[in-house]
MARLOLUM-472830 format. One line per field, with one value per residue (C-alpha): chain; x, y, z; residue number from 1; residue in one letter. Coordinates in steps of 0.02 Angstrom, whole numbers, plus 50000, padded with zeros to 5 digits. Layout:
BEGIN
c: A_...
xx: X_...
yy: Y_...
zz: Z_...
k: NUM_...
r: A_...
END
This chain:
BEGIN
c: A_A_A_A_A_A_A_A_A_A_A_A_A_A_A_A_A_A_A_A_A_A_A_A_A_A_A_A_A_A_A_A_A_A_A_A_A_A_A_A_A_A_A_A_A_A_A_A_A_A_A_A_A_A_A_A_A_A_A_A_A_A_A_A_A_A_A_A_A_A_A
xx: 56886_56768_56725_56680_56554_56477_56461_56372_56249_56208_56197_56079_55967_55944_55914_55778_55695_55691_55615_55480_55440_55430_55312_55200_55199_55153_55035_54968_54948_55052_55134_55163_55336_55304_55261_55416_55526_55445_55487_55666_55699_55604_55715_55877_55897_55947_56111_56164_56176_56088_56253_56257_56397_56376_56347_56480_56449_56456_56316_56211_56235_56180_56025_55981_56002_55890_55758_55764_55731_55577_55503
yy: 54277_54347_54494_54373_54287_54454_54498_54335_54360_54534_54469_54327_54441_54557_54411_54343_54512_54532_54359_54403_54567_54481_54350_54483_54579_54427_54330_54464_54336_54209_54103_53916_53839_53799_53980_54042_53923_53981_54162_54115_54022_54147_54289_54187_54207_54027_54008_53845_53783_53626_53531_53581_53711_53880_54021_54158_54317_54424_54326_54334_54522_54546_54439_54536_54702_54642_54582_54750_54840_54733_54788
zz: 55834_55966_55853_55714_55830_55878_55694_55657_55802_55738_55560_55608_55708_55560_55442_55555_55573_55385_55365_55492_55404_55235_55306_55382_55219_55116_55231_55353_55493_55586_55450_55456_55439_55257_55220_55312_55213_55052_55094_55139_54977_54869_54931_54939_55127_55161_55257_55178_54999_54940_54964_55149_55138_55220_55095_55087_55187_55030_54948_55106_55122_54941_54969_55127_55036_54896_55021_55111_54947_54919_55086
k: 1_2_3_4_5_6_7_8_9_10_11_12_13_14_15_16_17_18_19_20_21_22_23_24_25_26_27_28_29_30_31_32_33_34_35_36_37_38_39_40_41_42_43_44_45_46_47_48_49_50_51_52_53_54_55_56_57_58_59_60_61_62_63_64_65_66_67_68_69_70_71
r: M_D_N_D_N_N_Y_M_E_F_F_N_M_N_R_M_Q_I_I_K_Q_L_C_M_K_R_Y_R_K_R_P_T_A_D_K_I_L_A_V_I_Y_Q_N_G_L_N_R_Y_T_S_E_G_N_E_R_P_K_K_V_M_I_E_A_I_A_K_A_L_N_S_L
END
């Protein structure tokens, strides 16, 4: 179980770094919360579905890979 937590910390760190890079690419300056949320939903990097359930890891990994390709 401890390894699973370490994986999630590493996974979250990468997700956040990608979000920051996408924001800098799109807005070129410090973005507001609305702009950050727009980037997250545009690239499918949200962690939870609209019903409040956590998205599967496989779906998140595919969304992150797609976002990396757009950088």
